[in-house]
C-alpha positions as CSV (number, residue, x, y, z in Angstrom):
1,M,33.2,-0.2,-26.8
2,L,30.4,-2.4,-25.4
3,L,30.7,-1.2,-21.8
4,P,29.2,2.3,-22.4
5,W,26.2,0.8,-24.1
6,V,25.6,-1.6,-21.3
7,V,25.9,1.2,-18.7
8,L,23.5,3.3,-20.8
9,L,21.0,0.5,-21.0
10,V,21.2,-0.1,-17.2
11,I,20.7,3.6,-16.5
12,L,17.7,3.7,-18.9
13,F,16.1,0.7,-17.2
14,W,16.7,2.2,-13.8
15,I,15.0,5.5,-14.9
16,F,12.0,4.0,-16.7
17,F,11.4,1.0,-14.4
18,P,12.0,2.0,-10.8
19,R,11.3,-0.2,-7.9
20,V,7.5,-1.0,-7.8
21,G,5.3,0.4,-5.2
22,T,6.4,3.3,-3.1
23,T,5.8,6.1,-5.6
24,H,2.1,5.3,-6.0
25,F,1.5,4.9,-2.3
26,H,2.2,8.6,-1.7
27,S,-0.9,9.4,-3.8
28,Y,-3.0,8.6,-0.6
29,V,-1.6,11.8,0.9
30,N,-3.3,13.7,-1.9
31,E,-6.6,11.8,-1.4
32,V,-6.7,12.6,2.3
33,H,-5.5,16.2,1.9
34,P,-9.0,17.8,1.5
35,Y,-9.7,16.6,5.0
36,S,-6.5,17.9,6.6
37,G,-8.2,20.9,8.1
38,L,-10.3,18.8,10.4
39,N,-7.3,18.2,12.6
40,P,-3.9,19.5,11.4
41,E,-2.0,17.5,14.1
42,L,-3.5,14.2,12.8
43,W,-2.9,15.2,9.3
44,N,0.8,15.8,10.0
45,L,1.0,12.5,11.8
46,F,-0.5,10.8,8.8
47,V,2.0,12.3,6.4
48,Y,4.9,11.4,8.8
49,H,3.8,7.8,8.9
50,V,3.2,7.6,5.1
51,N,6.7,8.9,4.5
52,G,8.1,6.4,7.1
53,F,6.3,3.6,5.4
54,E,7.7,4.5,2.0
55,E,11.2,4.7,3.5
56,Q,11.1,1.4,5.3
57,V,9.0,-0.9,3.1
58,Q,12.1,-2.3,1.3
59,K,14.4,-2.1,4.3
60,N,12.5,-3.1,7.4
61,P,9.0,-4.6,6.7
62,Q,8.2,-4.8,10.4
63,L,8.8,-1.1,10.9
64,A,7.0,-0.3,7.7
65,S,3.9,-2.2,8.9
66,E,3.9,-0.1,12.1
67,H,4.0,3.1,10.0
68,L,1.3,1.8,7.8
69,Y,-1.1,0.9,10.6
70,R,-0.4,4.2,12.4
71,A,-1.1,6.1,9.1
72,I,-4.4,4.3,8.7
73,D,-5.3,5.0,12.4
74,A,-4.6,8.7,11.8
75,V,-7.0,8.8,8.9
76,K,-9.7,6.9,10.9
77,D,-9.2,9.4,13.8
78,L,-9.3,12.3,11.3
79,A,-12.7,11.1,10.2
80,L,-14.0,11.4,13.7
81,Y,-13.5,15.1,13.6
82,I,-16.4,15.6,11.2
83,E,-18.8,17.8,13.1
84,R,-22.0,17.5,11.0
85,A,-24.2,14.5,11.5
86,D,-25.1,14.3,7.8
87,D,-21.5,13.9,6.6
88,G,-21.5,10.1,6.8
89,E,-20.5,10.1,3.1
90,I,-17.2,11.7,3.9
91,Q,-16.5,9.2,6.6
92,G,-17.3,6.4,4.1
93,K,-14.9,7.9,1.6
94,M,-12.2,8.0,4.3
95,L,-12.9,4.4,5.4
96,E,-12.6,3.3,1.7
97,I,-9.3,5.1,1.4
98,T,-8.0,3.4,4.6
99,N,-9.0,0.0,3.2
100,R,-7.2,0.6,0.0
101,M,-4.2,1.8,1.9
102,G,-4.2,-1.3,4.0
103,L,-4.5,-3.7,1.1
104,E,-1.9,-1.9,-1.1
105,G,0.5,-1.4,1.8
106,E,0.3,-4.9,3.0
107,T,0.8,-6.2,-0.5
108,L,4.0,-4.2,-0.8
109,I,5.2,-5.5,2.6
110,Q,4.3,-9.0,1.6
111,Q,6.4,-8.7,-1.6
112,T,9.4,-7.6,0.5
113,V,8.9,-10.3,3.1
114,L,8.7,-13.0,0.5
115,E,11.9,-11.7,-1.2
116,K,13.7,-11.7,2.2
117,G,12.2,-14.9,3.5
118,L,10.6,-13.3,6.6
119,R,7.2,-13.8,8.2
120,F,4.4,-11.2,8.1
121,N,0.9,-11.4,9.6
122,P,-1.3,-9.0,7.6
123,R,-4.6,-7.5,8.9
124,Y,-6.2,-6.4,5.6
125,L,-5.0,-9.2,3.3
126,N,-6.4,-11.9,5.6
127,D,-9.9,-11.2,4.3
128,T,-8.8,-11.6,0.6
129,I,-7.9,-14.6,-1.5
130,L,-5.9,-14.0,-4.6
131,Y,-6.6,-16.2,-7.6
132,Y,-3.6,-17.1,-9.7
133,S,-3.1,-19.1,-12.9
134,Q,0.0,-19.7,-14.9
135,N,-0.8,-16.6,-16.9
136,G,-1.5,-14.3,-14.0
137,I,-4.5,-13.3,-11.9
138,D,-7.8,-15.0,-13.0
139,D,-11.4,-14.0,-12.4
140,P,-12.4,-16.2,-9.4
141,N,-15.8,-16.8,-11.1
142,T,-14.2,-18.5,-14.1
143,L,-11.8,-21.1,-12.6
144,G,-9.9,-22.9,-15.3
145,T,-7.8,-26.0,-15.3
146,N,-4.7,-24.1,-14.2
147,F,-6.4,-22.7,-11.1
148,K,-4.4,-22.5,-7.9
149,A,-5.7,-20.4,-4.9
150,T,-3.2,-18.8,-2.7
151,H,-3.4,-16.6,0.3
152,P,-1.1,-14.9,2.7
153,L,0.5,-16.8,5.6
């Protein structure tokens, strides 16, 4: 009698609270899509590596990081195909997208690596320091008594 309710509860949790991370990361494909016509080959390479990252981030963090960095490189290379000299704003947008991709992707890899007890040397997270307290992330300008600064290995 109790078993069906437990199974139903587990299924509902699985549906409404999926594994964090990979579903949102694919939104970068939509952000870069307006620039896909600059070089379709680089666009396809970018999509391939984003999909590879999403598939491997929980299984093989090392391979996921390779896919992440190659996807970022593809976007940076795509930005070089802008032909007009006054389109620096577009290159700035694409650089901002790659920086966000790097931070979010390395954060997902870092979570997996910490769960598995592996080592990971990030490129984008090295320039950031996360401020934590017992209640969560604090504003670094208002350091309380429970302040503890942490950073990636």
